[in-house]
C-alpha positions in Angstrom: 0.0 0.0 0.0 1.1 3.5 -0.7 0.6 6.7 1.3 -1.2 9.7 -0.2 1.2 11.6 -2.5 3.6 8.7 -2.9 4.7 8.1 -6.5 2.8 5.4 -8.4 6.0 3.9 -9.9 8.9 3.6 -7.4 11.6 1.1 -8.4 12.8 0.9 -4.8 9.4 -0.4 -3.7 8.4 -3.4 -5.9 4.9 -4.7 -6.1 3.8 -7.2 -3.5 4.0 -10.7 -4.7 2.6 -12.5 -1.6 -0.1 -11.9 0.9 0.7 -13.2 4.4 -1.7 -15.3 6.4 -0.3 -14.1 9.7 -3.0 -12.8 12.1 -2.4 -10.8 15.3 -5.1 -10.6 18.0 -5.3 -8.8 21.3 -7.5 -10.0 24.2 -8.6 -7.8 27.0 -7.9 -9.2 30.4 -10.9 -8.9 32.8 -9.5 -6.9 35.9 -11.9 -8.6 38.3 -10.9 -12.1 37.1 -7.2 -11.1 37.3 -7.6 -9.9 40.8 -9.6 -13.0 41.8 -6.6 -15.3 41.1 -4.7 -16.0 44.4 -1.0 -16.7 43.9 1.5 -17.5 46.6 4.9 -16.2 45.7 7.5 -17.9 47.9 11.3 -18.1 47.4 11.0 -17.4 43.7 8.3 -20.0 43.1 4.7 -19.1 42.2 2.1 -21.5 43.6 -1.4 -21.1 42.1 -4.3 -22.6 43.9 -5.2 -26.1 42.8 -8.6 -25.0 41.4 -6.8 -22.5 39.1 -4.9 -25.3 37.5 -8.0 -27.4 36.9 -9.8 -24.4 35.3 -7.0 -23.7 32.8 -7.6 -27.0 31.1 -11.2 -26.2 30.3 -10.8 -22.5 29.7 -8.0 -21.2 27.5 -8.5 -17.6 28.7 -7.8 -18.9 32.3 -4.2 -19.7 31.2 -3.7 -16.2 29.9 -5.2 -14.7 33.1 -3.0 -16.9 35.3 0.1 -15.9 33.4 -0.8 -12.2 33.6 -1.3 -12.5 37.3 2.1 -14.2 37.6 3.9 -11.5 35.6 2.2 -8.5 37.1 2.7 -9.7 40.7 6.4 -10.5 40.0 7.1 -6.8 39.7 6.6 -6.2 36.0 4.2 -3.6 34.7 1.5 -4.7 32.3 1.9 -2.7 29.1 0.5 -4.5 26.0 2.4 -4.0 22.8 0.9 -4.8 19.4 3.7 -5.4 16.9 3.7 -7.1 13.6 7.1 -8.3 12.7 
């Protein structure tokens, strides 16, 4: 694709020959669900409650929420970044 005002014929920018099938998707994390996860952080080891591990098998979003809880409670700030590359 070209921007407005870009020359129609530019030898440095050849025509596209292939369309990629890559898809990027973002999922919003429910703050109430994130806060409801109880993690015990002890000596560098995170211990989720047993019911959280059982829920992750049935609900794929539970895995993402559990990992987000682990990351944010380990001291990292949650700042989503959408990048295609």
